N, C-alpha and C positions, 0 to 999 in steps of 0.2 A: 424717305420721310421728310427730309429737310426742305424739299421744294414745296411742301404744303404748309410750312410754318413761315409766318411773316413776323420778323423780329427786328426791333430797332437796335438793340445791343444786348448780348447776354450778360446779365448781372452776375457778380461774383458772390455766391451764396453758400451757406454751410449749414449742415444738419437741419435741413429745411422742413418746416411744417407747411403742407399745402391744404387749404380749405376750399372746396369746390362745390358749386351748385349749378343746376341746369334748368332753364325754363322749359315748360312743357309738362309731360306726364308726371314728372317728379316734383312739381312746383305748384301745388294747390294754393289758390289765392295769392300767388306770387310771393309767398311768405319766405321761401328758402333763398331765392335770388335776391330779394330785398335785404335779407339778413347779411349775406356775404357782401353785397354792394355797400351797405351801411358800414360794415367792418372795414372795408377797404378805404372808404372816405374818412372814417374816424382815425385810421392809422396813417393817412396820407400816403397810401401805397402808390407806387409809380408804375404806370402801364409799360409793358415791354414786348408782349407777343400776342398774336392771334393766329387762328387757322385760316387757310383759304377755304371759304364756304362752298366753292363750286363742287367739290367732291362729295359732300356730305348731306346736302339738302335738296329736296324736291321743291323748287321755288313756288310751284302752284299750291303746295301744302303749307310750307313754312315760308310765307311771302315776305320779300323785302318791303321796307316802308319808304314812302316818299315824304320828304320834309323840306321846309325852307331853312336855310342856314342863317348865320348871323348877318350875312350880306344880302339876305332876302332872295337868294338863289335856290332853286329847287335842286335837291340831291337825293340819291338813293342810299338808304341805310340797310346793309345786308345783315343776315344773321351772324352774330359775332360771338366768338369765344375769347373773352378778354382776360389775359393773365397780367397780374400786377404783383409787385414785390415790395417788401420792407426788409432792409439789410439785417436788422435785429428788432425784437419786440419784447416788451415787458421786462426789460433788463436781463433777458436771457441771452445766452451765447448761441442763439438760433436765428435763422432767417424765416420769413413767412412769405408764401406765395398764395394769392387768392385767384380764383377763377369764377367768373360769372359767365356762363355759357348758355347754349341752346341745344337741347337734345337733338342729335342728328337723325335724319330720316334714312340715311343710307350708310353702308360700309362701317358698321359699328366696330368690327375687329381692326380695320385700318385706322379708324378714329382712335381706338385704344392704343395702337402702335405709335401714332403721332403724339398722343397725350403723354405716354410714358417716355417718349424721347425727350419731351420738355422736362419731365420729372428728373431724368438722368442729368440733363444739362444744368438743372438747378439744384442738384444734390438733395433731392427730396428723400427724406428718411421716414416720413409719416404723412399719410393722406387721410383727410377727413371729408367724407361726402355728406352734404346737407340736403334734406328733402322735406317736403310737406305733403300731406295727403288729406283727402276729405273723409270725414268720419261722422257718425251720428252722435255728436257731442254738443252740449249747449255752449253758447258764447259767453255765458255768465260764470263759468267755472274755470279753474286753473287749466292752462293748456296741457293736454296729455302729451307726454314726450316719450320717445323710445331712443335708446342710445347704446352704442357698442364700441368697444375698443379691443384691439389685440394686446394692449398693454394693461396689466393688472392694476396699476395705480390709477390709471384713467377710469377704468371700469368701476373702481371703488368710489371715485368722486361722482360718477354718474348715478350710481345707486343711492348715494347719500342725498342727492337732490330729487330722488323719486322717479328717475327715468326708467321705464320698463325695458324689457328685452323683447324684440319682435320675433315671433315664430311664423312669420308670413311665408307662404309658399304659393307660387303662381306666377303670372306674367310679371316681368321685371322691366326696369328702364335702364338707361345708360349708367346710372348710379350703381346698380347691382352688377353690371358687366365689368365696370372698372374695379369695383371692390374685389371681385372674384380673381382678378389678375394680380393683386398685391402680393400674395405669398410667393408667386413665381418671380416677381420683380424684387423680392426681398425688401419690401416696404411695409412698415407697421401701418395699420389701417383702423379706421373707426367711422362712425356715422352718428348723426343726430337727425331725428325726424320729429316734426310737430304736427298735431292733428288739428285741422280746421273744420268748423261746422259745415256739414254737407248742404245745409239749407241757405248758406250765405256765401256767395261767390265774390262779394265786393273785394277789390284788390287795390293796394296790398292790405292784407289782414295784419295790422300792426301788432295785435295782441299775440298772434302766433309767431311773428317775426321776433318780438321781444322774448318770448319763451325760448326760441331756438338760440338766440344770442346769449341768453342767460346760461343755458346748458354748455355752450361752447366756452363761455367765460370761466365757468367753474371747472369743467373737465380738462381744459387745456391751458388754464391759467393765463388768459390773454390780457387781463387787467384793462378791459375796455370800460369806458365810462358809459353807462347805459341809462342814465336818468332820463335823457331826452326821449329815447325810443320806448322806455317804459311808460312815460307820460302819454305818448301817442297811443300805446296799447290800451291804457286806461280810458282815454277819451274815446277811442274806437268802440270799446265796450259800452260806455255810457250812451253814446250816440245811437248804437244799434238797439239798446234797451229802450231808449226813448221812442224810437220808431216802432219797435215791436209792441210796446204798451198802448199804442194808438190803434192797434188792430186786434180785436179780441180773438179771432180765429188763429192768428199768428201767435199771439201771447199764449193761448191754450196749448198750441203745438210745442212751444218752447218749454212750458211748464212740465209737460209730459216727458220731454227729454231730460229736464233737470231731475225729475223724480227717479227716472231709470238710472241716470248717472250716479245719483247719490246713493241709491240702493246698492250699486256695485262697489261703492267706496265707503260703506257705512262702518267699516272696521278701522278707518283712519283715526288718528289721534284728534281729539276735539280742538286742540290748539291749531292744528293744521287746517281745520275747517274755518276757524275764525280769522286767521291771518290774511287770506286773500280779501275778505270783506273789509278789514281795516285798511289794507293797501289801497283798495278802490276808493275809500272815503278820503284817504290822504291824497290820492291822485286828483280827486274832484277839487280839493282845496288848493293843491300845490301847483298844478300845471296850467300855464297859460296856453292860449291857442297857438299852435304852430304846425306847420306841415299841411298837407291836403288830405282830407278824408272824404269818402263818398257821401253824397247827400242822403238825407233821411228818405226822400222820395225814391231814390235808386234802390236803397236797402229794401223798402217796402215792396217795390216792384219785383225784386228778386225773390223775396220771401213768398209773395203771393204766387209767383210762377212755380216755385217749388211745391207749394201746397196744392195748386191746381193739378200738377202732374201726379202728385201723390193720390189725390182724390180720383183721378182718372184710372190709376192703377188699381185702386180698391174697387171701383165700379166695374172694371173690366180685367179681372185677374188673369185672363188668358190672352190679353192683348198682345203681349210680346212673346207668347209661346209659339 
């Protein structure tokens, strides 16, 4: 396995928490990988290892990118699984490793072998896999989260913030494959998933990213400063709402989603319904423009494309049959 790992130098870590995400099937609207990348940057994590991509990717499917570097020379950027570390975090006697990767096309069991070899080298005792999925949820409501941990105290924290427990059965991604190996590797494990609106593929969805980071912060006591990403999430919602309100058919579609969503959650405490509204108003006043968000035109194009596909399905119910 060692020949598939590209490492600068193995860090000396202890009782390590690893938090990992993978672009692709497990990363709707880039929300999960953006969350872990943001965390790494905020904690000034140091890069130390990657995988050799040759064994794990079909490059005609997961294509490398061509870019100009700082010297204005063209270079190839291959699919990367970037491991970074922090010797200690949040005043705890623990290390942290983050992984922002790309779901492999090939040899998932071998990929797992290499992944857990790095876990052993870094003394990983707990692994948290982060994901995001598309769901029929409105962008104007609190981000639905699911979370799990094999540790009772973490589970209690996740329940307190309203994270549900997934009962999903069906096709899985590399996140599910790695999680299933944790008991045999004697590693505690957990997960956090955020739901992104299925009608809005603009990336990254900062609101979902903010929700994921909030759950990680609470469940694993990371003590991240999240005001900036929360501001981006609020601005993202406001910008999408502005674009939606300019198109009546799109606005009507979103209102229907809101009604269905609220009916399912009508037993929640009234104060919990009011708080997100207050937070959004605070965000409108408090946050200056920062970061890059998709244009209103792009949002409308995506919404209209989704609605056109939906209308075609309704007009031709057997089209995909």
